[in-house]
Every structure is written in C-alpha cells, then in structure tokens.
C-alpha positions, 0 to 999 in steps of 0.5 A: 500499500503506497503512503501519500505525503499529503503535506508534501503535496500541499506545500508543492501545490501552494508553491505552484500556485504562487501568489494566486493561491489556492482555495480549500475547494481547489486543494480538495479538488486536486487532492481528490479528497473532502475539505475536511481532510484538506483542511487537516493537511493545510493546518498540519503544514501550517503548524509545522512551518510555525514550529520550525524556526529554520523554515523561511516560509509560512502558510497565509489565508488572504481573500479565501485562498491559502498561499506561501508567503516569506516570513517578516523576520526575513524582510531585510534579506529579501530587500537586499535581494531585490535591491542587489545589482545582480538583480538588475537585469530582465530575462527575455520573458520579462522583457516580453511581458513588460512590452505586452503590459506597456502597449496593451494595459490594462491587461490580465495574465491570461491575455498576457499568456495568450500573446506570449503562448507561455506562462508568465507567472514568474516574469510577472513576480520579477516585473512586480519586484522591480516595481515596473507593473502593478495590479491596477484593478480586476477584470469584470466576469468570472474569477475577476482577474488582476489587470496589470499595468505599468508604473510611474517607476516605468516611466521614470526608468525608461525616460518617459513623460507618458505612455504616449511616447512609446515607440508606435507599432506598425499596424500590418507587417509580416511576421518575420518583420515582426520578430526582427522589430521585437528582437531589436526592441528587446535588444534596445530595451535591455541595453537601457536597463543594463546601462 
C-alpha cells in the first residue's frame, strides 16, 4: 500500500499556485479528498512551518485562498536581494511581458499568456518586485482576474513622460518582420536596463 505524503503535495501545490493561492475547495479537488481532509493537511503543514524556526516560509490565508509567504523576520534579506545589482537585468521573458503590458494595459495574466504563448507567472513576479508593473484593478466577469499596468517607476526608468511616448507599433507587417522588430526592441530595452 502506497503512503501518500499529503503535506509535501500541498506544499508543492501552494508553491506552484504562487500569489494567486488556492482555495480549500481547489485543494480538495486536486487532492481528490473532502474539504475536511484538505483542511487538516493544510493545518498540519501550517503548524510545521510555525514550529520550525529554520523554515523561511509560512502559510497565509488571504481573500479565501491559502498561499505561501516569506516570514517577516527575513524581510531585510529579501530587500537586499531585490536591491542587489545582480538582479538588475531582466530575462527575455520579463522583457516580452513588460512590452506586452506597456502596450496593452490594463491586461490580465491570461491575456498576456495568450499573446506570448507561455506561462508568465515568474516574469510578472519579477516585474512587480522591480516595481515596473502593478495590479491596477480587476477584470469584469468570472474569476475577476487581476489587471496589470505599468508604474510611474516604469516611466521614470525609461525616461518617458507618458505612455504616449512609447514607439508606435506597425499596424500590418509580415511575421518575419515582426520578429526582427521585436528582437531589436528587446535588445534596445535590455541595453537601457543594463546601462
């Protein structure tokens, strides 16, 4: 008989869910157990984090969802990481995500992923940590997804007075030309960030 390590599974699920978190109902559905069992496993993991001072994360409940969060005691070190010059460059994924947000804002994560064709959770976290984007509201309809937009820091960083100063996108072009233009844009964008 296989022994299931429920706390390990829940920890992985919460990590993968990121800042969107998971509701008790979602956890129960994924684990294929009732909500009482899911709640017990969640509480066990929560206690494990609270009792072990060597752990750097904890479980928090926000707006009906559970998520992993860093412990407040480690805030100074997290701030150093964010402020570190080694973290000043943006990945290609973050640059693509930032360009999409700049031109299409306000925009949901799902809309960004549809344009990019890949997941964007990590690039969004990076851009928010660097205060280049922020949540600017909620979309209408089911789920009320977060809407993302650029910040004043984005404008300051790139020397723009307003978003109207962003270069115009061509209306109708060949796919190959679009790729070349995007590559050039991201190259210039990266040079600006690194300088």
